[in-house]
C-alpha positions as CSV (number, residue, x, y, z in Angstrom):
1,M,50.7,59.3,-23.4
2,G,50.9,63.1,-23.3
3,S,47.9,65.4,-23.6
4,A,48.9,66.3,-27.2
5,T,49.2,62.7,-28.1
6,R,45.9,61.8,-26.5
7,W,44.2,64.7,-28.4
8,M,45.7,63.4,-31.7
9,H,44.6,59.9,-30.9
10,R,41.0,61.0,-30.2
11,T,40.9,63.3,-33.2
12,S,42.1,60.4,-35.4
13,L,39.4,58.1,-34.0
14,A,36.8,60.8,-34.7
15,L,38.0,61.1,-38.3
16,L,38.0,57.4,-38.8
17,A,34.4,57.3,-37.5
18,V,33.5,59.8,-40.1
19,A,35.1,57.7,-42.9
20,A,33.3,54.6,-41.6
21,S,30.0,56.4,-41.5
22,I,30.4,57.4,-45.2
23,S,30.7,53.7,-46.2
24,I,28.0,52.5,-43.8
25,L,25.4,55.1,-44.8
26,W,26.2,54.9,-48.5
27,G,26.2,51.1,-48.3
28,I,22.8,51.1,-46.7
29,A,21.5,53.3,-49.5
30,L,23.0,51.0,-52.1
31,E,21.6,47.9,-50.4
32,K,18.1,49.4,-50.5
33,G,18.4,50.2,-54.2
34,P,16.6,48.1,-56.8
35,G,18.2,44.7,-57.2
36,V,21.2,45.5,-55.1
37,G,22.0,42.9,-52.4
38,V,20.8,39.8,-54.2
39,M,24.3,39.3,-55.4
40,G,25.5,39.3,-51.8
41,F,23.9,38.1,-48.6
42,P,20.5,37.1,-50.0
43,G,22.4,34.7,-52.4
44,I,24.1,32.8,-49.6
45,Y,21.0,33.1,-47.4
46,L,18.7,31.5,-49.9
47,G,21.3,28.9,-50.9
48,T,21.6,27.9,-47.3
49,K,17.8,27.9,-46.9
50,C,17.6,25.6,-49.9
51,L,20.0,23.1,-48.2
52,L,18.1,23.3,-44.9
53,Q,14.9,22.5,-46.8
54,G,16.5,19.4,-48.3
55,G,17.3,20.9,-51.7
56,D,20.5,21.1,-53.7
57,P,21.7,24.7,-53.8
58,Y,24.2,23.8,-56.5
59,N,21.4,22.7,-58.8
60,V,20.2,25.6,-60.9
61,Q,16.5,24.7,-61.0
62,Q,16.2,23.7,-57.3
63,L,17.8,27.0,-56.2
64,Q,15.7,28.9,-58.6
65,N,12.6,27.4,-57.0
66,V,13.7,28.7,-53.6
67,Y,14.0,32.2,-55.0
68,E,10.5,32.0,-56.5
69,K,9.0,30.8,-53.3
70,A,10.7,33.7,-51.5
71,G,9.0,36.0,-54.0
72,I,12.1,37.2,-55.7
73,N,11.5,37.5,-59.4
74,N,14.6,37.5,-61.7
75,T,13.0,37.4,-65.1
76,L,13.8,41.0,-65.8
77,S,17.1,41.1,-64.0
78,S,20.5,41.7,-65.6
79,P,22.6,38.8,-66.8
80,A,25.0,39.3,-64.0
81,L,22.3,39.2,-61.4
82,R,20.7,36.2,-63.0
83,Q,23.9,34.3,-62.9
84,S,24.6,35.1,-59.3
85,V,21.1,33.9,-58.4
86,T,21.1,30.6,-60.2
87,L,24.7,29.6,-60.0
88,Y,25.8,28.9,-56.4
89,V,29.6,28.7,-56.1
90,N,30.3,29.2,-52.4
91,L,32.1,26.3,-50.6
92,P,30.2,24.1,-48.1
93,P,31.7,25.7,-44.9
94,T,29.7,28.8,-45.9
95,F,26.5,26.9,-45.0
96,L,27.8,26.4,-41.4
97,L,28.3,30.1,-41.0
98,V,25.1,31.2,-42.6
99,A,22.8,28.5,-41.2
100,P,21.8,30.4,-38.0
101,F,20.9,33.4,-40.1
102,A,18.8,31.3,-42.5
103,L,16.5,30.4,-39.7
104,L,15.5,34.1,-39.5
105,P,13.4,36.2,-41.9
106,L,15.5,37.6,-44.7
107,A,15.3,41.2,-43.6
108,T,16.3,40.4,-40.1
109,A,19.0,38.1,-41.1
110,Q,20.4,40.6,-43.6
111,A,20.5,43.4,-41.0
112,L,22.3,41.1,-38.5
113,W,24.7,40.0,-41.2
114,M,25.6,43.5,-42.1
115,V,26.2,44.3,-38.4
116,L,28.6,41.3,-38.3
117,V,30.5,42.3,-41.4
118,V,30.7,46.0,-40.5
119,A,31.7,45.4,-36.9
120,S,34.4,42.8,-37.8
121,F,35.9,44.9,-40.5
122,L,36.0,48.1,-38.4
123,F,37.7,46.1,-35.6
124,A,40.3,44.8,-38.0
125,A,40.9,48.3,-39.4
126,Y,41.2,49.6,-35.9
127,L,43.9,47.0,-35.0
128,M,45.9,47.9,-38.1
129,W,45.6,51.7,-37.5
130,N,46.4,51.3,-33.8
131,L,49.6,49.3,-34.6
132,A,50.7,51.6,-37.4
133,E,50.0,54.7,-35.3
134,R,53.0,53.8,-33.1
135,Y,55.3,54.3,-36.1
136,A,53.7,57.1,-38.1
137,A,50.5,58.5,-36.8
138,S,49.6,60.8,-39.7
139,L,50.4,58.2,-42.3
140,A,48.3,55.6,-40.4
141,L,45.4,58.0,-40.2
142,L,45.6,58.8,-43.9
143,L,45.7,55.3,-45.3
144,T,43.1,53.9,-42.8
145,F,40.7,56.9,-43.6
146,I,40.9,56.1,-47.3
147,M,40.3,52.5,-46.7
148,L,37.3,53.0,-44.4
149,A,35.7,55.6,-46.6
150,N,35.6,53.1,-49.6
151,C,33.8,50.1,-48.3
152,E,30.4,50.8,-49.7
153,I,30.2,47.7,-51.8
154,L,31.6,45.5,-49.1
155,F,29.0,46.7,-46.6
156,S,26.0,46.8,-49.0
157,G,26.4,43.5,-50.8
158,G,27.2,41.4,-47.7
159,N,29.6,39.2,-49.6
160,T,31.4,36.8,-47.3
161,A,34.7,38.4,-48.3
162,G,33.9,41.2,-45.8
163,F,33.9,38.7,-43.0
164,V,36.8,36.6,-44.3
165,V,39.1,39.5,-44.8
166,S,38.4,40.8,-41.4
167,L,39.1,37.5,-39.7
168,A,42.3,37.0,-41.7
169,V,43.5,40.5,-40.6
170,I,42.5,39.9,-36.9
171,A,44.3,36.5,-37.0
172,T,47.4,38.1,-38.3
173,W,47.4,40.7,-35.5
174,C,46.9,38.0,-32.9
175,F,49.8,35.9,-34.1
176,L,52.3,38.7,-34.7
177,Q,51.5,40.5,-31.5
178,D,51.4,37.2,-29.6
179,R,48.1,38.0,-28.0
180,F,44.9,35.9,-27.9
181,P,46.4,33.2,-30.1
182,H,43.5,30.8,-29.8
183,I,41.2,33.5,-31.1
184,G,43.6,34.0,-34.0
185,V,43.5,30.3,-34.7
186,L,39.7,30.3,-34.9
187,C,39.6,33.4,-37.1
188,L,42.2,32.0,-39.5
189,A,40.4,28.6,-39.6
190,I,37.1,30.2,-40.5
191,S,38.7,32.5,-43.1
192,L,40.7,29.6,-44.6
193,S,37.7,27.3,-44.9
194,I,35.3,29.8,-46.5
195,K,37.7,31.6,-48.9
196,P,41.0,29.7,-49.2
197,H,42.0,31.9,-52.1
198,D,42.0,34.9,-49.8
199,A,43.6,33.4,-46.7
200,G,45.7,30.6,-48.2
201,L,49.0,32.4,-48.7
202,I,48.7,34.1,-45.3
203,W,48.3,30.7,-43.7
204,L,51.3,29.4,-45.7
205,Y,53.5,32.2,-44.4
206,F,52.7,31.3,-40.9
207,L,53.4,27.7,-41.6
208,L,56.8,28.5,-42.9
209,A,57.7,31.4,-40.6
210,G,58.8,29.6,-37.4
211,S,58.0,27.2,-34.6
212,T,55.5,29.4,-32.8
213,L,53.7,30.5,-35.9
214,R,53.9,27.1,-37.5
215,K,52.1,25.7,-34.4
216,R,49.3,28.2,-34.8
217,A,49.1,27.5,-38.6
218,I,48.8,23.7,-38.0
219,Q,46.1,24.3,-35.4
220,A,44.2,26.6,-37.8
221,C,44.5,24.0,-40.6
222,A,43.3,21.2,-38.4
223,L,40.2,23.2,-37.3
224,S,39.6,24.3,-40.9
225,L,39.7,20.7,-42.2
226,F,37.3,19.7,-39.5
227,M,34.9,22.4,-40.7
228,V,35.3,21.4,-44.3
229,A,34.7,17.7,-43.5
230,L,31.6,18.5,-41.4
231,A,30.1,20.8,-44.0
232,S,31.0,18.4,-46.9
233,L,29.3,15.5,-45.1
234,W,26.2,17.5,-44.6
235,V,26.0,18.7,-48.2
236,S,26.9,15.3,-49.6
237,H,24.0,13.7,-47.6
238,V,21.5,16.2,-49.0
239,A,23.0,16.8,-52.4
240,P,25.3,13.9,-53.5
241,R,26.1,15.5,-56.9
242,W,27.3,18.8,-55.5
243,V,30.9,18.4,-56.5
244,P,30.4,18.1,-60.3
245,E,27.6,20.7,-60.1
246,L,29.9,23.2,-58.3
247,G,32.5,22.6,-61.0
248,T,29.9,23.2,-63.7
249,N,28.8,26.4,-62.0
250,L,32.3,27.7,-61.7
251,A,33.1,26.9,-65.3
252,T,30.0,28.8,-66.4
253,I,30.6,32.0,-64.5
254,S,34.3,32.0,-65.5
255,G,33.7,31.2,-69.2
256,P,32.7,33.5,-72.0
257,G,29.9,35.8,-70.9
258,G,30.3,34.8,-67.3
259,I,30.4,37.3,-64.5
260,N,33.9,36.1,-63.5
261,E,35.4,36.1,-66.9
262,P,38.5,38.2,-67.0
263,G,38.3,39.0,-70.7
264,P,38.4,42.6,-72.0
265,T,34.6,42.9,-72.5
266,S,33.6,41.0,-69.4
267,I,30.8,42.4,-67.3
268,G,32.9,41.4,-64.3
269,V,35.6,43.9,-65.3
270,G,33.2,46.8,-66.2
271,S,31.8,47.3,-62.7
272,P,32.9,49.1,-59.5
273,D,33.6,45.7,-57.8
274,M,35.7,44.7,-60.8
275,I,37.9,41.7,-61.1
276,I,41.5,42.6,-60.3
277,D,43.5,39.5,-61.2
278,L,46.4,39.7,-63.6
279,Q,44.4,38.0,-66.3
280,T,42.3,41.1,-66.8
281,V,45.4,43.0,-68.0
282,L,46.9,40.2,-70.1
283,S,43.6,39.5,-71.8
284,L,43.7,43.0,-73.4
285,F,46.7,41.8,-75.5
286,G,45.1,38.4,-76.4
287,D,41.6,37.4,-75.4
288,D,42.4,33.7,-75.1
289,P,42.3,31.9,-71.7
290,H,44.8,29.3,-73.0
291,V,47.3,32.2,-73.3
292,Y,46.6,34.6,-70.5
293,N,46.0,32.0,-67.8
294,P,49.4,30.2,-68.3
295,L,51.2,33.5,-68.6
296,T,49.7,34.7,-65.4
297,Y,50.7,31.5,-63.6
298,V,54.3,31.7,-64.9
299,L,54.7,35.4,-63.9
300,C,53.1,34.9,-60.5
301,G,54.9,31.6,-60.0
302,I,58.3,33.2,-60.4
303,I,57.5,35.8,-57.8
304,F,56.0,33.1,-55.5
305,L,59.2,31.0,-55.9
306,A,61.3,34.0,-54.9
307,W,59.0,34.6,-51.9
308,L,59.3,31.0,-50.8
309,I,63.1,31.0,-51.0
310,A,63.2,34.3,-49.0
311,I,60.9,33.0,-46.3
312,M,62.8,29.8,-45.8
313,R,66.2,31.5,-45.9
314,F,65.6,34.4,-43.5
315,P,64.1,34.0,-40.0
316,A,60.7,35.6,-39.2
317,S,60.7,38.7,-37.1
318,S,58.1,40.9,-35.5
319,Q,58.5,43.6,-38.2
320,S,59.7,41.9,-41.3
321,A,56.8,39.5,-41.1
322,W,54.5,42.3,-42.2
323,F,56.5,42.9,-45.4
324,A,56.3,39.2,-46.3
325,L,52.6,39.1,-45.6
326,V,51.8,42.2,-47.7
327,S,53.8,40.7,-50.6
328,C,51.9,37.4,-50.5
329,V,48.5,39.2,-50.1
330,A,49.1,41.3,-53.2
331,L,50.3,38.2,-55.1
332,S,47.3,36.2,-54.1
333,M,45.0,38.8,-55.7
334,L,46.8,38.4,-59.0
335,V,47.1,34.7,-59.6
336,T,43.4,33.8,-59.6
337,Y,39.9,35.2,-59.4
338,H,39.5,38.1,-57.0
339,R,37.4,41.3,-56.9
340,S,38.2,44.7,-55.5
341,Y,36.6,43.9,-52.1
342,D,39.0,41.0,-51.6
343,A,41.8,43.6,-51.8
344,K,40.7,45.0,-48.5
345,L,43.3,42.6,-47.2
346,L,45.7,45.5,-48.0
347,L,44.8,46.6,-44.5
348,L,47.9,44.7,-43.7
349,S,50.0,47.2,-45.7
350,I,49.2,50.0,-43.4
351,P,51.4,48.9,-40.5
352,A,54.1,47.7,-43.0
353,C,54.1,51.1,-44.7
354,A,54.3,52.9,-41.4
355,M,57.3,50.9,-40.3
356,L,59.1,51.8,-43.4
357,W,58.1,55.4,-43.1
358,K,59.7,55.6,-39.7
359,R,63.0,54.3,-41.2
360,G,63.0,57.2,-43.7
361,G,64.8,57.5,-47.0
362,P,63.7,56.7,-50.6
363,I,62.3,53.4,-49.5
364,A,59.9,55.1,-47.2
365,W,58.5,57.3,-50.0
366,A,58.3,54.3,-52.3
367,A,56.3,52.4,-49.7
368,L,54.0,55.4,-49.2
369,L,53.4,55.7,-53.0
370,L,52.7,52.0,-53.6
371,S,50.7,51.4,-50.5
372,S,48.5,54.4,-51.0
373,A,48.2,53.6,-54.7
374,G,47.1,50.0,-53.9
375,I,44.4,51.2,-51.5
376,V,43.1,53.9,-53.8
377,C,43.2,51.7,-57.0
378,T,41.0,49.1,-55.2
379,A,38.8,51.6,-53.5
380,D,35.0,51.7,-54.3
381,I,34.6,55.4,-55.1
382,P,37.7,55.7,-57.3
383,L,36.8,52.5,-59.2
384,A,33.2,53.7,-59.8
385,I,34.6,56.9,-61.3
386,L,37.2,55.1,-63.3
387,M,34.6,52.7,-64.7
388,R,32.4,55.5,-66.0
389,L,35.3,57.4,-67.5
390,T,37.0,54.5,-69.3
391,R,34.2,52.1,-70.2
392,N,34.6,52.7,-74.0
393,L,38.4,52.9,-74.3
394,Y,39.0,49.3,-75.3
395,S,39.2,48.6,-79.1
396,P,40.0,45.0,-80.3
397,G,41.9,46.4,-83.3
398,A,44.2,48.8,-81.4
399,S,48.0,48.6,-81.5
400,I,50.1,47.0,-78.7
401,I,51.0,50.5,-77.4
402,A,47.4,51.6,-77.4
403,R,46.4,48.4,-75.6
404,A,49.1,49.0,-73.0
405,A,47.8,52.5,-72.4
406,V,44.3,51.1,-72.0
407,A,45.6,48.6,-69.5
408,V,47.1,51.3,-67.4
409,A,44.0,53.5,-67.7
410,T,41.3,50.9,-67.1
411,R,43.1,48.1,-65.1
412,P,45.5,50.0,-62.7
413,A,44.8,47.7,-59.7
414,P,46.5,44.5,-61.0
415,L,49.5,46.5,-62.1
416,V,49.8,48.3,-58.7
417,L,49.3,45.0,-56.9
418,L,52.1,43.4,-59.0
419,A,54.4,46.3,-58.0
420,I,53.5,45.9,-54.3
421,A,54.2,42.2,-54.3
422,I,57.6,42.7,-55.8
423,F,58.5,45.8,-53.7
424,Y,57.6,44.4,-50.3
425,L,59.4,41.1,-51.2
426,F,62.5,43.2,-52.1
427,V,62.2,45.1,-48.8
428,Y,61.9,41.8,-46.9
429,I,65.0,40.4,-48.5
430,R,67.1,43.6,-48.3
431,L,66.4,44.3,-44.6
432,N,67.0,40.7,-43.5
433,R,70.1,40.4,-45.6
434,S,71.6,43.7,-44.3
435,E,71.0,42.6,-40.7
436,A,72.5,39.2,-41.4
437,L,75.6,40.7,-42.9
438,A,76.0,43.1,-39.9
439,H,75.7,40.1,-37.5
440,E,73.1,41.9,-35.5
441,S,69.4,42.1,-35.3
442,T,67.2,45.1,-34.5
443,L,64.1,42.9,-34.8
444,T,62.9,40.5,-32.1
445,P,62.4,36.9,-33.4
446,I,58.7,35.9,-33.2
447,S,59.6,32.4,-32.1
448,S,61.0,33.8,-28.9
449,C,57.9,35.9,-28.0
């Protein structure tokens, strides 16, 4: 590495540290604000404490009693905060992760949890930037800087998504770089067991991609199932009715007036950590879950089927794997409930975009446009600004054209994610097909690494 390159590398690290500092300091300020934070770590902390004390965290009244004993008064809270407090919807493996923290005082546990989330996410971002820098240093710096400067909600709330996303990205790096595979297996297993809707399609890609990756995917699945079984036995012993209670809680927060409802007037859409699935766009044209849910499943199902066929037809390689993963990550955000902080999985798009940028041509510019748009449209600061500027645009009696304009103005994230899913799938198919036709490969098969 020459002196100029070392200087650029060190300067980039300094700039990324500045970006991370923005999110960390702003996140701390938000977390110390009135009411903020209860929707994040304190929720899973007190839910776990309820279980440790022999209570049922999925039971509204029993969980509410734990909050009252902790001195947290919710009588004057917002409906969103009240729902997040009384309706516990995390899966049982979350208890295994949080149990050591629940043995500590809340303030100490929350500080340690924030350190864990921040450290894991910064490490995941560093891995993606360091890999992308080999192909396009300036582009890698730009995209990573934007990502790191917009993690305020992720760092302040302490949602498990911050840790899950980080582990999924770290596992991807371990597998595709063929380094520390057992650490990658552990990371993917934890991620998969806590939030399968975030890591599920990533795991599926590794299962389908080839012998070496399939082996890692099976190992991660086995470990994840062990964690799920262990946690489920624990919860079932203490709270035998947790399964129907969890179903009721999920139905409540996803139904009319719920914090996870994707409807046009939902409180879950009109917030900086807004819901970003495709239902939020389709609901603007018809606020009926019996319409926008099936339509979402059909549209995403068509893309998913094309993705499956492409993965099974073309062999995995050390570069094209990134294109397939970015496509499935974007698709996973669309098909079911996700919020903007889940989209930090777009960290995976930074190396993919850098690889295409090095190739040059129109496809490189398209990759830059879509990848940067995906990161910006799911970023905390732009979304907070967008929410304030567009909160009163929706009108139930508006024309189809007007509603389409409102969808673009108020729900850009799902539309951009849809374009990313299609674009990177197209890139994956095109590059693999051209190399197959030329009877030569410029990419090293992962299975031979």
